[in-house]
C-alpha positions as CSV (number, residue, x, y, z in Angstrom):
1,M,6.6,1.2,-11.8
2,S,3.4,-0.2,-13.0
3,D,0.4,-1.1,-11.0
4,E,-1.3,-4.4,-12.0
5,T,-4.7,-2.7,-11.4
6,S,-5.9,0.5,-13.0
7,D,-5.9,3.6,-10.9
8,N,-9.2,3.9,-9.1
9,L,-9.4,7.3,-7.4
10,E,-12.4,6.2,-5.3
11,S,-10.6,3.4,-3.3
12,E,-7.2,3.0,-1.9
13,D,-5.2,-0.2,-1.3
14,W,-2.5,-0.8,1.3
15,Y,1.1,-0.9,0.1
16,S,4.2,-2.1,1.9
17,A,7.7,-1.0,1.2
18,M,11.1,-1.8,2.6
19,L,13.1,1.4,3.0
20,C,16.9,1.4,3.5
21,F,18.3,3.9,5.9
22,I,22.0,4.5,6.4
23,Y,23.8,5.9,9.4
24,I,26.9,8.0,8.5
25,N,29.4,8.8,11.2
26,S,31.3,12.1,10.6
27,V,34.6,10.3,11.5
28,R,34.1,6.7,10.5
29,G,31.7,6.9,7.5
30,Q,28.7,4.6,7.2
31,V,28.4,2.6,10.3
32,L,24.8,1.1,10.2
33,Q,22.1,0.2,7.7
34,D,18.5,-0.2,8.8
35,D,16.0,-1.8,6.5
36,C,12.5,-0.9,7.7
37,V,9.0,-2.0,6.5
38,F,6.4,0.8,6.1
39,L,2.7,0.7,5.2
40,V,0.7,3.3,3.4
41,R,-2.8,3.6,1.8
42,A,-2.6,4.8,-1.8
43,H,-4.4,4.9,-5.1
44,S,-1.6,3.5,-7.2
45,F,2.1,2.4,-7.1
46,E,3.1,5.9,-8.1
47,D,1.0,7.4,-5.3
48,A,2.4,4.9,-2.8
49,F,6.0,5.6,-4.0
50,R,5.6,9.3,-3.3
51,K,4.2,8.6,0.2
52,F,7.0,6.2,1.1
53,L,9.5,8.7,-0.1
54,A,7.9,11.4,2.1
55,D,7.7,9.1,5.1
56,G,11.3,8.0,4.7
57,R,12.6,11.6,4.4
58,R,10.6,12.5,7.5
59,K,12.6,9.8,9.4
60,E,15.9,11.4,8.3
61,T,17.7,13.0,11.2
62,S,21.1,14.0,12.7
63,Y,22.5,13.8,16.2
64,K,25.7,13.5,18.2
65,N,26.6,10.0,19.4
66,D,28.2,9.1,22.8
67,E,31.7,9.8,21.3
68,G,30.7,13.3,20.2
69,H,30.7,12.4,16.5
70,D,28.0,13.8,14.2
71,I,25.6,11.1,12.9
72,K,23.4,11.5,9.9
73,V,20.5,9.1,9.2
74,L,19.5,9.2,5.6
75,L,17.0,7.4,3.4
76,A,19.2,5.7,0.9
77,E,16.8,3.7,-1.2
78,I,13.3,2.2,-1.4
79,L,14.3,-1.5,-1.8
80,T,10.9,-3.2,-2.4
81,M,7.3,-2.1,-2.8
82,D,4.2,-4.3,-2.9
83,R,0.5,-3.9,-3.2
84,I,-1.1,-5.7,-0.3
85,G,-4.8,-4.9,-1.1
86,Q,-7.5,-3.6,1.1
87,D,-7.5,-6.1,4.0
88,L,-4.5,-6.1,6.3
89,D,-5.8,-8.8,8.7
90,G,-3.3,-11.6,8.2
91,A,-1.6,-10.0,5.2
92,E,2.1,-10.8,4.7
93,V,4.1,-7.5,4.5
94,H,7.7,-8.9,4.5
95,S,9.5,-12.0,3.5
96,D,13.2,-12.9,3.9
97,L,13.7,-16.3,2.2
98,Q,17.1,-17.7,3.0
99,E,18.8,-20.8,1.7
100,I,19.9,-22.8,4.8
101,E,21.1,-26.4,4.8
102,D,20.8,-28.2,8.2
103,P,20.8,-32.0,8.1
104,E,19.8,-32.1,11.8
105,I,16.3,-30.9,10.8
106,T,14.3,-33.7,9.1
107,F,10.7,-34.5,8.3
108,E,10.5,-36.1,11.7
109,T,11.9,-33.2,13.7
110,P,9.2,-31.7,15.9
111,I,8.6,-28.0,15.1
112,D,6.5,-26.0,17.6
113,P,6.0,-22.3,16.7
114,A,3.8,-21.8,19.7
115,R,7.1,-21.8,21.8
116,S,8.2,-18.6,20.0
117,R,9.3,-15.7,22.0
118,P,9.4,-12.8,19.5
119,D,11.6,-9.8,19.9
120,Q,10.4,-6.3,19.4
121,T,12.3,-4.0,17.1
122,M,10.7,-0.8,18.2
């Protein structure tokens, strides 16, 4: 991991990371994957990596599900990590670019994002 800026111990930047958590059922094996975006302030990529690792491990847990099976939630991987900078106002923290072909949507198709009804994930 290399930081495109030199380490400056006087200031911290914001970093984002997508952490992959897996849910393992004691009877059925892995049953879920949850990719979550986290934010931290850090002095460098290395510092941010350590913080994301610690945050992810704190989210690890175990419980019994409705069927009485033991479930373990484990941090499997840090998938992405990006330096955002110091200002979070309007900063992009996740992108999921997908190739989709839909001939029904043309240059003339009206697109109105103000009609959005966003879901909450937490």
